[in-house]
C-alpha positions in Angstrom: -41.7 -24.7 -17.9 -43.1 -28.1 -16.8 -45.6 -29.1 -19.6 -45.9 -32.8 -18.5 -46.4 -31.8 -14.9 -49.1 -29.3 -16.0 -50.8 -32.1 -17.9 -50.6 -34.4 -14.9 -52.1 -31.7 -12.6 -54.7 -30.1 -14.8 -55.2 -32.3 -17.9 -54.0 -29.5 -20.2 -52.1 -30.4 -23.3 -48.4 -30.9 -22.8 -46.6 -28.5 -25.2 -42.9 -29.6 -25.2 -42.3 -26.7 -27.6 -42.1 -24.5 -24.5 -38.6 -25.9 -23.9 -36.9 -23.8 -26.5 -33.3 -22.6 -25.8 -32.8 -18.8 -25.8 -29.4 -17.9 -27.2 -29.5 -14.5 -25.5 -30.0 -16.3 -22.1 -27.5 -19.2 -22.3 -27.7 -20.1 -18.6 -31.4 -20.0 -18.3 -33.0 -23.1 -16.6 -35.6 -24.0 -19.2 -37.4 -26.9 -17.5 -38.6 -27.8 -14.1 -39.6 -31.4 -13.2 -42.2 -30.8 -10.5 -42.4 -34.2 -8.8 -44.6 -32.8 -6.0 -47.5 -33.3 -8.5 -47.1 -37.0 -8.1 -46.4 -36.9 -4.4 -49.6 -34.9 -3.8 -51.5 -37.5 -5.9 -50.4 -40.2 -3.5 -47.2 -41.6 -5.0 -44.6 -43.1 -2.6 -41.0 -41.9 -2.6 -39.8 -44.5 -5.1 -42.6 -43.7 -7.5 -42.1 -40.0 -7.2 -38.4 -40.4 -8.1 -39.2 -42.8 -11.0 -41.8 -40.6 -12.6 -39.7 -37.5 -12.0 -36.7 -39.1 -13.6 -38.8 -40.2 -16.6 -40.1 -36.7 -17.0 -36.6 -35.3 -16.8 -35.4 -37.7 -19.6 -38.4 -36.5 -21.7 -37.2 -33.0 -21.2 -33.6 -33.9 -22.1 -34.9 -35.4 -25.4 -36.9 -32.2 -26.1 -33.9 -29.9 -25.3 -31.4 -31.9 -27.3 -33.9 -32.0 -30.2 -34.1 -28.2 -30.0 -30.3 -28.0 -30.4 -28.7 -28.1 -27.0 -25.9 -30.5 -26.2 -26.6 -33.2 -23.6 -24.4 -31.5 -21.0 -26.2 -28.2 -21.6 -29.6 -29.9 -21.4 -28.7 -31.5 -18.1 -27.8 -28.1 -16.7 -31.1 -26.6 -18.0 -33.3 -28.9 -15.9 -34.3 -28.4 -12.2 -36.1 -31.0 -10.1 -38.7 -30.2 -7.4 -39.3 -32.8 -4.7 -41.6 -33.0 -1.7 -40.1 -33.5 1.7 -42.2 -34.7 4.6 -42.1 -35.2 8.4 -40.6 -38.7 7.7 -37.1 -37.3 8.2 -35.0 -40.2 7.1 -37.1 -41.1 4.1 -36.9 -37.5 2.9 -33.1 -37.4 3.4 -32.8 -40.6 1.4 -35.1 -39.4 -1.3 -33.0 -36.5 -2.2 -29.8 -38.5 -2.1 -31.3 -41.3 -4.2 -32.6 -38.8 -6.7 -29.1 -37.5 -7.4 -27.8 -41.0 -7.7 -30.5 -42.0 -10.3 -30.0 -38.8 -12.3 -26.2 -39.3 -12.2 -26.9 -42.7 -13.7 -28.9 -41.1 -16.5 -26.2 -38.6 -17.2 -23.6 -41.5 -17.2 -25.6 -43.4 -19.8 -25.9 -40.2 -21.9 -22.0 -40.0 -21.6 -22.3 -36.5 -20.2 -22.4 -34.8 -16.8 -24.2 -31.7 -15.5 -21.8 -29.0 -14.2 -23.4 -29.0 -10.7 -25.1 -32.4 -10.5 -28.9 -32.5 -10.2 -30.4 -29.2 -9.2 -32.9 -29.8 -6.4 -35.7 -27.6 -5.0 -37.3 -29.2 -1.9 -40.9 -28.2 -0.9 -42.4 -29.3 2.3 -45.2 -31.7 1.6 -48.7 -30.3 1.1 -50.2 -33.8 1.5 -49.0 -34.0 5.1 -50.6 -30.7 6.2 -53.7 -30.9 8.4 -56.6 -28.5 8.5 -57.6 -29.4 12.0 -55.2 -28.1 14.7 -53.0 -26.5 12.0 -50.4 -25.4 14.6 -48.9 -28.9 14.6 -48.0 -28.3 10.9 -45.2 -26.1 12.2 -43.5 -29.2 13.7 -44.0 -31.1 10.5 -42.6 -28.4 8.3 -39.6 -27.9 10.6 -38.7 -31.6 10.4 -39.2 -31.6 6.6 -37.0 -28.5 6.2 -34.3 -30.1 8.4 -34.4 -33.2 6.2 -34.2 -31.2 3.0 -31.1 -29.4 4.2 -29.4 -32.6 5.4 -30.4 -34.3 2.2 -28.6 -31.7 0.2 -31.3 -29.6 -1.5 -30.1 -26.5 -3.3 -33.3 -24.6 -2.4 -36.0 -25.1 0.1 -39.6 -23.8 0.3 -41.4 -24.1 3.7 -45.2 -24.0 3.3 -47.0 -21.8 5.9 -48.6 -23.9 8.6 -52.1 -22.7 7.6 -51.7 -23.3 3.8 -54.3 -26.0 3.8 -56.9 -23.5 5.1 -56.5 -21.1 2.2 -54.4 -17.9 1.8 -51.8 -17.9 4.6 -51.8 -15.0 7.0 -48.9 -12.8 8.1 -48.0 -14.9 11.1 -47.9 -18.1 9.0 -45.7 -16.6 6.3 -43.3 -15.2 9.0 -43.0 -18.5 10.8 -42.3 -20.3 7.4 -39.5 -17.8 6.7 -38.1 -18.0 10.3 -38.1 -21.8 10.2 -35.5 -21.7 7.5 -33.6 -18.8 9.1 -33.2 -20.5 12.4 -32.2 -23.8 10.9 -29.6 -22.1 8.7 -28.2 -19.4 11.1 -28.6 -21.1 14.5 -28.3 -24.8 13.6 -25.7 -24.2 10.9 -27.2 -26.7 8.5 -25.8 -24.8 5.5 -22.3 -25.2 6.8 -22.1 -29.0 6.7 -21.7 -31.0 3.5 -23.6 -34.3 3.3 -24.3 -34.5 7.1 -25.9 -37.9 6.6 -23.0 -39.4 4.7 -21.6 -42.5 6.3 -24.8 -43.3 8.3 -25.5 -47.0 7.7 -29.2 -46.5 7.9 -29.4 -43.5 5.6 -26.9 -45.1 3.1 -28.9 -48.4 3.0 -32.2 -46.6 2.7 -30.8 -44.4 -0.1 -29.4 -47.5 -2.0 -32.8 -49.4 -1.7 -34.7 -46.3 -2.8 -32.4 -45.6 -5.8 -32.7 -49.2 -7.0 -36.5 -49.3 -6.7 -36.8 -45.9 -8.4 -34.6 -47.0 -11.2 -36.7 -50.1 -11.8 -39.8 -47.9 -11.9 -38.1 -45.5 -14.3 -37.2 -48.2 -16.7 -40.7 -49.6 -16.6 -42.1 -46.1 -17.6 -39.5 -45.9 -20.4 -40.7 -49.3 -21.7 -44.2 -47.9 -21.8 -43.0 -45.2 -24.2 -41.8 -42.5 -21.8 -43.4 -40.3 -19.2 -45.9 -38.5 -21.5 -47.1 -41.7 -23.2 -47.4 -43.5 -19.9 -49.4 -40.5 -18.4 -51.7 -40.4 -21.4 
């Protein structure tokens, strides 16, 4: 469930009561922070991370109020971020997101078992309706960046997604983009491929600090839901 994201996207009421632990499913991921909502609305990378972190903290509060420990609540939250054809910015975004979330966990004096769970989705905002074939190039670069950035899962949007319901070819190309990068480029076999790159490390550090400043500003405003309202 992503009640705050639903409110941001549609204006519906945010029912945090949806985030209720299920004793019969102890490993169920209860909350998704869909930061693509804010990306699609025009947010830059730092703002996307700041808002996403604030929403994640709101869900941590709701989950711990419902009886989960902080560590269990951290493991019950997944984050969804947009990746674009800006390769290095997308790599740095995922790396910075983990750094910011690790800082949140540290301040809570807890740690998630696997670190931040990340689901990267190729940006819908970068897709063009005119000459949609070029979207294949954009989504390939975005998928590459997501893998190098360390995403746990990646969704590649079909190249004609901006035109309506994707056809068979578009869905097949979207699947094959991941398969080729995984099986032929071996991206899944390298851990932190960008680690040690001065440019990526510097960009990650700058983005993490800017996102943290934005997150603390939202917290001063009363938290993600209060700031959204």
